[in-house]
DSSP file (Angstrom, degrees, kcal/mol; ACC not computed):
  #  RESIDUE AA STRUCTURE BP1 BP2  ACC     N-H-->O    O-->H-N    N-H-->O    O-->H-N    TCO  KAPPA ALPHA  PHI   PSI    X-CA   Y-CA   Z-CA
    1    1 A Q              0   0    0      0, 0.0     2,-0.6     0, 0.0    26,-0.1   0.000 360.0 360.0 360.0 131.7  -19.7    4.6    6.6
    2    2 A L        +     0   0    0     24,-0.2     2,-0.3    22,-0.1    24,-0.2  -0.761 360.0 138.2 -88.6 118.4  -16.2    4.2    5.1
    3    3 A Q  E     -A   25   0A   0     22,-2.3    22,-2.5    -2,-0.6     2,-0.4  -0.998  46.2-138.2-158.2 159.3  -15.6    0.6    4.1
    4    4 A L  E     -A   24   0A   0    102,-0.6   104,-0.5    -2,-0.3     2,-0.5  -0.956  21.0-164.2-114.5 138.8  -14.2   -1.8    1.5
    5    5 A V  E     -A   23   0A   0     18,-2.3    18,-2.6    -2,-0.4     2,-0.3  -0.974   2.9-157.4-130.1 119.3  -16.2   -4.9    0.6
    6    6 A E  E     +A   22   0A   0     -2,-0.5     2,-0.3    16,-0.2    16,-0.2  -0.648  19.5 165.0 -89.3 150.7  -14.7   -7.8   -1.2
    7    7 A S  E     +A   21   0A   0     14,-1.9    14,-2.7    -2,-0.3   103,-0.1  -0.967  38.8  69.6-153.7 166.5  -16.7  -10.3   -3.2
    8    8 A G        +     0   0    0     -2,-0.3    11,-0.3     1,-0.3   102,-0.0   0.384  61.7 133.3 104.6  -3.3  -16.3  -13.0   -5.8
    9    9 A G        +     0   0    0     12,-0.1     2,-0.3     9,-0.1    -1,-0.3  -0.172  21.7 117.5 -72.0 173.1  -14.6  -15.7   -3.8
   10   10 A G  E     -d  112   0B   0    101,-0.9   103,-2.8   100,-0.1     2,-0.5  -0.987  62.2 -45.4 161.6-165.8  -15.7  -19.3   -3.8
   11   11 A L  E     +d  113   0B   0     -2,-0.3     2,-0.3   101,-0.2   103,-0.2  -0.852  54.2 168.3-100.9 130.0  -14.7  -22.8   -4.6
   12   12 A V  E     -d  114   0B   0    101,-2.7   103,-2.1    -2,-0.5     3,-0.1  -0.984  33.0-113.3-141.1 150.1  -12.9  -23.5   -7.9
   13   13 A Q    >   -     0   0    0     -2,-0.3     3,-2.3   101,-0.2    73,-0.2  -0.454  50.6 -81.0 -78.4 154.9  -11.1  -26.4   -9.4
   14   14 A P  T 3  S+     0   0    0      0, 0.0    73,-0.2     0, 0.0    -1,-0.1  -0.299 121.3  27.5 -53.7 136.9   -7.3  -26.2  -10.1
   15   15 A G  T 3  S+     0   0    0     71,-3.3    70,-0.6     1,-0.3    72,-0.1   0.283 100.3 118.6  90.0  -9.7   -6.8  -24.4  -13.4
   16   16 A G    <   -     0   0    0     -3,-2.3    70,-2.3    70,-0.2     2,-0.3  -0.090  55.7-124.0 -82.4-175.9  -10.0  -22.4  -13.0
   17   17 A S        +     0   0    0     67,-0.2     2,-0.3    68,-0.2    67,-0.2  -0.927  20.7 179.1-132.1 152.5  -10.6  -18.7  -12.8
   18   18 A L  E     - B   0  83A   0     65,-2.1    65,-3.3    -2,-0.3     2,-0.5  -0.978  17.3-145.7-143.8 153.2  -12.2  -16.3  -10.4
   19   19 A R  E     - B   0  82A   0     -2,-0.3     2,-0.3   -11,-0.3    63,-0.2  -0.976  15.6-159.3-122.2 119.2  -12.6  -12.5  -10.4
   20   20 A L  E     - B   0  81A   0     61,-2.7    61,-2.3    -2,-0.5     2,-0.4  -0.713   4.5-154.9 -93.0 145.8  -12.6  -10.7   -7.1
   21   21 A S  E     -AB   7  80A   0    -14,-2.7   -14,-1.9    -2,-0.3     2,-0.4  -0.917   8.8-164.7-118.7 148.4  -14.1   -7.3   -6.6
   22   22 A C  E     -AB   6  79A   0     57,-2.3    57,-2.3    -2,-0.4     2,-0.4  -0.915  15.8-172.3-132.5 103.7  -13.2   -4.7   -4.0
   23   23 A A  E     -AB   5  78A   0    -18,-2.6   -18,-2.3    -2,-0.4     2,-0.3  -0.828   9.1-149.1-105.6 134.8  -15.8   -2.0   -3.8
   24   24 A A  E     -A    4   0A   0     53,-2.3     2,-0.4    -2,-0.4   -20,-0.2  -0.777  11.6-173.8-101.3 144.2  -15.4    1.2   -1.7
   25   25 A S  E     +A    3   0A   0    -22,-2.5   -22,-2.3    -2,-0.3     3,-0.1  -0.998  68.1  21.3-133.8 142.2  -18.2    3.1   -0.1
   26   26 A G  S    S+     0   0    0     -2,-0.4     2,-0.3   -24,-0.2   -24,-0.2   0.316 118.9  50.2  88.5  -9.3  -17.9    6.4    1.7
   27   27 A F  S    S-     0   0    0    -24,-0.2     2,-0.6   -26,-0.1    -1,-0.1  -0.974  85.3-105.5-154.2 165.1  -14.7    7.4    0.0
   28   28 A T    >   -     0   0    0     -2,-0.3     3,-1.3     1,-0.1     4,-0.1  -0.837  16.5-157.0-103.6 119.3  -13.3    7.7   -3.5
   29   29 A L  G >  S+     0   0    0     -2,-0.6     3,-2.5     1,-0.3    -1,-0.1   0.699  80.7  82.4 -66.5 -20.4  -10.8    5.0   -4.5
   30   30 A V  G 3  S+     0   0    0      1,-0.3    -1,-0.3    44,-0.2    44,-0.1   0.772  91.6  51.1 -59.4 -24.9   -9.2    7.1   -7.2
   31   31 A Y  G <  S+     0   0    0     -3,-1.3     2,-0.4     2,-0.1    -1,-0.3   0.389 103.7  76.0 -91.5   4.0   -7.1    8.9   -4.6
   32   32 A Y  S <  S-     0   0    0     -3,-2.5     2,-0.3    20,-0.1    68,-0.2  -0.893  73.9-129.1-121.6 143.2   -5.8    5.6   -3.1
   33   33 A A  E     -E   99   0B   0     66,-2.3    66,-2.5    -2,-0.4     2,-0.4  -0.666  33.2-147.9 -76.3 146.5   -3.3    2.9   -3.9
   34   34 A I  E     -EF  98  51B   0     17,-2.2    17,-2.5    -2,-0.3     2,-0.3  -0.959  15.6-174.3-124.3 136.0   -5.0   -0.5   -3.7
   35   35 A G  E     -EF  97  50B   0     62,-2.7    62,-2.3    -2,-0.4     2,-0.4  -0.940  16.7-142.4-127.9 152.6   -3.4   -3.7   -2.7
   36   36 A W  E     +EF  96  49B   0     13,-3.0    12,-2.1    -2,-0.3    13,-1.3  -0.944  24.2 177.1-110.9 136.4   -4.5   -7.4   -2.6
   37   37 A F  E     -EF  95  47B   0     58,-3.0    58,-2.8    -2,-0.4     2,-0.3  -0.872   8.8-162.0-130.0 161.3   -3.4   -9.6    0.3
   38   38 A R  E     -EF  94  46B   0      8,-2.3     8,-3.5    -2,-0.3     2,-0.4  -0.995   7.9-158.3-146.6 154.1   -4.1  -13.1    1.2
   39   39 A Q  E     -EF  93  45B   0     54,-2.1    54,-2.3    -2,-0.3     6,-0.2  -0.944  10.2-160.3-136.8 113.2   -3.8  -15.3    4.3
   40   40 A A    >   -     0   0    0      4,-0.5     3,-2.2    -2,-0.4    52,-0.2  -0.511  45.0 -74.4 -85.1 158.7   -3.7  -19.0    4.1
   41   41 A P  T 3  S+     0   0    0      0, 0.0    -1,-0.1     0, 0.0     3,-0.1  -0.298 119.3   5.4 -55.8 128.9   -4.5  -21.3    7.1
   42   42 A G  T 3  S+     0   0    0      1,-0.3     2,-0.3    -3,-0.1    -2,-0.0   0.540 114.4  99.3  76.8   6.8   -1.6  -21.2    9.6
   43   43 A K  S <  S-     0   0    0     -3,-2.2    -1,-0.3     1,-0.1     3,-0.1  -0.798  73.7-102.8-123.4 165.2    0.3  -18.5    7.6
   44   44 A G        -     0   0    0     -2,-0.3    -4,-0.5     1,-0.1     2,-0.3  -0.294  50.2 -81.5 -79.1 169.0    0.8  -14.8    7.8
   45   45 A R  E     -F   39   0B   0     -6,-0.2     2,-0.5    -8,-0.1    -6,-0.2  -0.574  47.2-157.2 -75.4 131.1   -0.9  -12.3    5.6
   46   46 A E  E     -F   38   0B   0     -8,-3.5    -8,-2.3    -2,-0.3     2,-0.5  -0.931   9.3-147.3-114.2 126.8    0.9  -11.9    2.2
   47   47 A G  E     +F   37   0B   0     -2,-0.5   -10,-0.2   -10,-0.2     3,-0.1  -0.824  28.6 160.7 -88.6 127.7    0.7   -8.9    0.0
   48   48 A F  E     +     0   0B   0    -12,-2.1    13,-2.7    -2,-0.5     2,-0.3   0.525  54.6  21.5-129.2  -9.0    1.0  -10.0   -3.6
   49   49 A S  E     +FG  36  60B   0    -13,-1.3   -13,-3.0    11,-0.2    -1,-0.3  -0.980  53.9 170.0-159.1 147.0   -0.4   -7.3   -5.9
   50   50 A C  E     -FG  35  59B   0      9,-1.5     9,-2.0    -2,-0.3     2,-0.4  -0.987  16.9-150.6-153.5 162.6   -1.1   -3.5   -5.9
   51   51 A I  E     -FG  34  58B   0    -17,-2.5   -17,-2.2    -2,-0.3     7,-0.2  -1.000  24.8-122.1-137.1 135.9   -2.0   -0.7   -8.2
   52   52 A S        -     0   0    0      5,-2.6     4,-0.1    -2,-0.4   -20,-0.1  -0.267   6.1-137.1 -78.0 162.7   -1.0    2.9   -7.8
   53   53 A S  S    S+     0   0    0    -22,-0.1    -1,-0.1     2,-0.1   -21,-0.1   0.683  96.7  49.0 -85.9 -21.0   -3.3    5.9   -7.5
   54   54 A S  S    S+     0   0    0      3,-0.1    -1,-0.0     1,-0.1   -22,-0.0   0.975 129.3   0.4 -88.0 -65.4   -1.3    8.0   -9.9
   55   55 A D  S    S-     0   0    0      2,-0.1    -2,-0.1     0, 0.0    -1,-0.1   0.337  91.7-112.4-113.8   6.8   -0.4    6.3  -13.1
   56   56 A G        +     0   0    0      1,-0.2    -3,-0.1    -4,-0.1    16,-0.1   0.664  56.3 164.5  73.9  14.4   -2.0    2.9  -12.6
   57   57 A S        -     0   0    0     -6,-0.1    -5,-2.6     1,-0.1     2,-0.3  -0.355  21.7-149.1 -66.3 150.1    1.3    1.1  -12.4
   58   58 A T  E     -G   51   0B   0     -7,-0.2     2,-0.4    -9,-0.0    -7,-0.2  -0.803  14.0-158.7-124.6 159.9    1.0   -2.4  -11.0
   59   59 A Y  E     -G   50   0B   0     -9,-2.0    -9,-1.5    -2,-0.3     2,-0.4  -0.994   8.0-174.5-136.3 142.1    3.1   -4.9   -9.0
   60   60 A Y  E     -G   49   0B   0     -2,-0.4   -11,-0.2   -11,-0.2     2,-0.1  -1.000  23.8-125.8-136.2 137.7    2.8   -8.6   -8.7
   61   61 A A    >>  -     0   0    0    -13,-2.7     3,-1.7    -2,-0.4     4,-1.5  -0.436  33.9-110.0 -70.6 156.3    4.7  -11.1   -6.5
   62   62 A D  T 34 S+     0   0    0      1,-0.3    -1,-0.1     2,-0.2   -14,-0.0   0.816 114.8  67.5 -58.1 -30.3    6.4  -13.9   -8.3
   63   63 A S  T 34 S+     0   0    0      1,-0.2    -1,-0.3     3,-0.0   -15,-0.0   0.732 117.0  22.0 -65.4 -21.5    3.9  -16.3   -6.9
   64   64 A V  T X> S+     0   0    0     -3,-1.7     3,-2.3   -16,-0.2     4,-2.2   0.473  87.7 128.5-123.1  -6.7    1.0  -14.8   -9.0
   65   65 A K  T 3< S+     0   0    0     -4,-1.5     4,-0.1     1,-0.3   -16,-0.0  -0.268  80.7  15.3 -58.6 133.0    2.8  -13.0  -11.8
   66   66 A G  T 34 S+     0   0    0      2,-0.4    -1,-0.3     1,-0.1     3,-0.1   0.261 125.7  59.5  87.0 -12.1    1.4  -14.0  -15.2
   67   67 A R  T <4 S+     0   0    0     -3,-2.3    17,-2.0     1,-0.2     2,-0.3   0.699  97.9  52.9-114.4 -34.7   -1.7  -15.5  -13.6
   68   68 A F  E  <  -C   83   0A   0     -4,-2.2    -2,-0.4    15,-0.2     2,-0.4  -0.793  59.6-166.2-108.8 148.0   -3.4  -12.6  -11.8
   69   69 A T  E     -C   82   0A   0     13,-2.3    13,-2.9    -2,-0.3     2,-0.4  -0.986   5.2-157.3-135.7 125.4   -4.3   -9.2  -13.1
   70   70 A I  E     +C   81   0A   0     -2,-0.4     2,-0.3    11,-0.2    11,-0.2  -0.806  21.9 163.1 -98.8 141.5   -5.2   -6.2  -10.9
   71   71 A S  E     -C   80   0A   0      9,-1.9     9,-2.9    -2,-0.4     2,-0.4  -0.973  23.4-142.1-150.9 163.1   -7.3   -3.4  -12.4
   72   72 A R  E     -C   79   0A   0     -2,-0.3     2,-0.6     7,-0.2     7,-0.2  -0.988   5.9-162.3-134.2 143.2   -9.4   -0.5  -11.3
   73   73 A D  E >>> -C   78   0A   0      5,-3.2     5,-1.9    -2,-0.4     3,-0.8  -0.890   8.9-174.8-120.1  95.7  -12.6    1.1  -12.5
   74   74 A N  T 345S+     0   0    0     -2,-0.6     3,-0.5     1,-0.3   -44,-0.2   0.813  81.8  60.6 -65.8 -29.3  -12.7    4.5  -11.0
   75   75 A A  T 345S+     0   0    0      1,-0.2    -1,-0.3    -3,-0.1    -2,-0.0   0.850 113.2  37.7 -65.2 -32.5  -16.2    5.2  -12.4
   76   76 A K  T <45S-     0   0    0     -3,-0.8    -1,-0.2     2,-0.2    -2,-0.2   0.432 106.4-128.1 -96.5  -0.8  -17.5    2.2  -10.4
   77   77 A N  T  <5 +     0   0    0     -4,-0.7   -53,-2.3    -3,-0.5     2,-0.3   0.899  69.6 123.3  56.3  41.6  -15.2    2.9   -7.4
   78   78 A T  E   < -BC  23  73A   0     -5,-1.9    -5,-3.2   -55,-0.2     2,-0.4  -0.975  51.7-153.8-139.3 144.6  -14.1   -0.7   -7.6
   79   79 A V  E     -BC  22  72A   0    -57,-2.3   -57,-2.3    -2,-0.3     2,-0.3  -0.941  18.7-155.4-116.1 143.7  -10.8   -2.6   -8.0
   80   80 A Y  E     -BC  21  71A   0     -9,-2.9    -9,-1.9    -2,-0.4     2,-0.4  -0.824  12.9-159.0-118.9 155.4  -10.7   -6.1   -9.5
   81   81 A L  E     -BC  20  70A   0    -61,-2.3   -61,-2.7    -2,-0.3     2,-0.6  -0.911  10.7-160.9-132.6 106.9   -8.4   -9.1   -9.3
   82   82 A Q  E     -BC  19  69A   0    -13,-2.9   -13,-2.3    -2,-0.4     2,-0.6  -0.788  10.6-166.7 -87.0 122.3   -8.7  -11.5  -12.2
   83   83 A M  E     +BC  18  68A   0    -65,-3.3   -65,-2.1    -2,-0.6     2,-0.3  -0.944  10.7 173.1-117.7 116.8   -7.2  -14.8  -11.1
   84   84 A N        +     0   0    0    -17,-2.0   -67,-0.2    -2,-0.6   -68,-0.2  -0.743  58.9  24.6-116.1 165.4   -6.5  -17.4  -13.8
   85   85 A S  S    S-     0   0    0    -70,-0.6    -1,-0.2    -2,-0.3   -68,-0.2   0.897  83.7-160.8  48.9  48.5   -4.8  -20.8  -13.7
   86   86 A L        -     0   0    0    -70,-2.3   -71,-3.3    -3,-0.2   -70,-0.2  -0.269   6.9-158.5 -66.2 145.9   -5.6  -21.2  -10.0
   87   87 A K    >   -     0   0    0    -73,-0.2     3,-2.2   -72,-0.1     4,-0.2  -0.829  31.7-109.6-120.4 157.3   -3.6  -23.6   -7.9
   88   88 A P  G >  S+     0   0    0      0, 0.0     3,-1.8     0, 0.0    26,-0.4   0.846 117.7  63.1 -55.7 -32.6   -4.4  -25.3   -4.6
   89   89 A E  G 3  S+     0   0    0      1,-0.3   -49,-0.0   -49,-0.0    -3,-0.0   0.550  88.5  70.2 -73.0  -4.7   -1.7  -23.2   -3.0
   90   90 A D  G <  S+     0   0    0     -3,-2.2    -1,-0.3    24,-0.1     2,-0.2   0.513  70.1 121.2 -83.5  -5.4   -3.8  -20.1   -3.9
   91   91 A T    <   +     0   0    0     -3,-1.8     2,-0.3    -4,-0.2    22,-0.2  -0.420  40.8 106.1 -61.7 124.3   -6.3  -21.2   -1.3
   92   92 A A  E    S- H   0 112B   0     20,-2.0    20,-2.7    -2,-0.2     2,-0.5  -0.971  76.2 -79.6-177.7 171.1   -6.6  -18.4    1.3
   93   93 A V  E     -EH  39 111B   0    -54,-2.3   -54,-2.1    -2,-0.3     2,-0.5  -0.872  49.3-146.0 -89.0 128.1   -8.8  -15.5    2.5
   94   94 A Y  E     -EH  38 110B   0     16,-3.1    16,-1.9    -2,-0.5     2,-0.4  -0.835  17.9-175.2-104.0 132.0   -8.3  -12.6    0.2
   95   95 A Y  E     -E   37   0B   0    -58,-2.8   -58,-3.0    -2,-0.5     2,-0.3  -0.925  13.2-150.5-123.2 145.8   -8.3   -9.0    1.4
   96   96 A C  E     -E   36   0B   0     -2,-0.4    11,-2.2   -60,-0.2     2,-0.4  -0.870  13.6-168.3-109.8 154.8   -8.1   -5.7   -0.3
   97   97 A S  E     -EI  35 106B   0    -62,-2.3   -62,-2.7    -2,-0.3     2,-0.4  -0.996   8.7-158.4-140.5 144.0   -6.7   -2.6    1.2
   98   98 A A  E     +EI  34 105B   0      7,-2.0     7,-2.8    -2,-0.4     2,-0.4  -0.986  18.8 177.3-123.2 131.5   -6.7    1.0    0.2
   99   99 A W  E     +EI  33 104B   0    -66,-2.5   -66,-2.3    -2,-0.4     5,-0.2  -0.981  14.6 170.5-140.1 151.0   -4.2    3.5    1.5
  100  100 A S        -     0   0    0      3,-2.8     3,-0.1    -2,-0.4   -68,-0.1  -0.796  58.1 -83.4-136.4 177.7   -3.2    7.1    1.1
  101  101 A P  S    S+     0   0    0      0, 0.0     3,-0.1     0, 0.0   -69,-0.0   0.761 129.6  28.0 -58.7 -21.5   -0.7    9.2    3.1
  102  102 A S  S    S+     0   0    0      1,-0.1     2,-0.3     0, 0.0    -3,-0.0   0.577 120.8  39.5-118.0 -11.5   -3.3    9.8    5.7
  103  103 A N        -     0   0    0     -3,-0.1    -3,-2.8     2,-0.0     2,-0.3  -0.965  48.3-171.7-141.8 154.5   -5.7    6.8    5.7
  104  104 A K  E     -I   99   0B   0     -2,-0.3     2,-0.3    -5,-0.2    -5,-0.2  -0.977   9.4-173.5-146.3 135.4   -5.8    3.1    5.3
  105  105 A Y  E     -I   98   0B   0     -7,-2.8    -7,-2.0    -2,-0.3     2,-0.4  -0.944   5.6-160.5-129.7 149.8   -8.8    0.8    5.0
  106  106 A W  E     -I   97   0B   0     -2,-0.3  -102,-0.6    -9,-0.2    -9,-0.2  -0.962  13.6-134.4-126.0 145.6   -9.2   -3.0    4.9
  107  107 A G        -     0   0    0    -11,-2.2  -102,-0.2    -2,-0.4     3,-0.1  -0.348  29.0-109.8 -84.5 177.6  -12.0   -5.1    3.7
  108  108 A Q        -     0   0    0   -104,-0.5  -103,-0.1     1,-0.2   -13,-0.1   0.603  59.9-115.4 -87.7 -12.6  -13.4   -8.1    5.6
  109  109 A G        -     0   0    0    -13,-0.1     2,-0.4     1,-0.0   -14,-0.2   0.075  17.1-127.1  96.6 152.8  -12.0  -10.7    3.3
  110  110 A T  E     - H   0  94B   0    -16,-1.9   -16,-3.1  -103,-0.1     2,-0.3  -0.998  24.3-119.3-138.6 137.1  -13.4  -13.3    0.9
  111  111 A Q  E     - H   0  93B   0     -2,-0.4  -101,-0.9   -18,-0.2     2,-0.5  -0.576  23.6-171.6 -81.7 132.1  -12.6  -17.0    0.9
  112  112 A V  E     -dH  10  92B   0    -20,-2.7   -20,-2.0    -2,-0.3     2,-0.5  -0.992   4.7-176.2-120.0 123.6  -11.0  -18.6   -2.2
  113  113 A T  E     -d   11   0B   0   -103,-2.8  -101,-2.7    -2,-0.5     2,-0.7  -0.980   8.7-166.6-123.6 123.2  -10.7  -22.3   -2.2
  114  114 A V  E     +d   12   0B   0     -2,-0.5     2,-0.3   -26,-0.4  -101,-0.2  -0.924  34.8 130.7-111.1 109.9   -8.9  -24.2   -5.0
  115  115 A S              0   0    0   -103,-2.1    -2,-0.1    -2,-0.7   -28,-0.0  -0.994 360.0 360.0-158.9 148.3   -9.7  -27.9   -4.9
  116  116 A S              0   0    0     -2,-0.3  -103,-0.1  -103,-0.2    -1,-0.1   0.427 360.0 360.0 -93.9 360.0  -10.8  -30.7   -7.0
């Protein structure tokens, strides 16, 4: 079965950190660009970070730049999102997506709640 599975979400206090994982099964992530998206209550899905399949170049939206870091471990077929200095406005369901010229996959999402 071809799927992406996110994990690592949870409840954290403002200023805290979490590391999300996005693990692929049934296909090899090395051939795919990977993106992280999030959807807050009542808002649309926002793409805020991605990493290329070719040279590992990364992109961050201004809202997370300097706080979040995307990385990939091709040996583990997993992509990570290290989130530091979390803010209440980071509260959302976080999704990973993998795409190539011919395929696109989405994970089921993991909840991140930043609250004191």
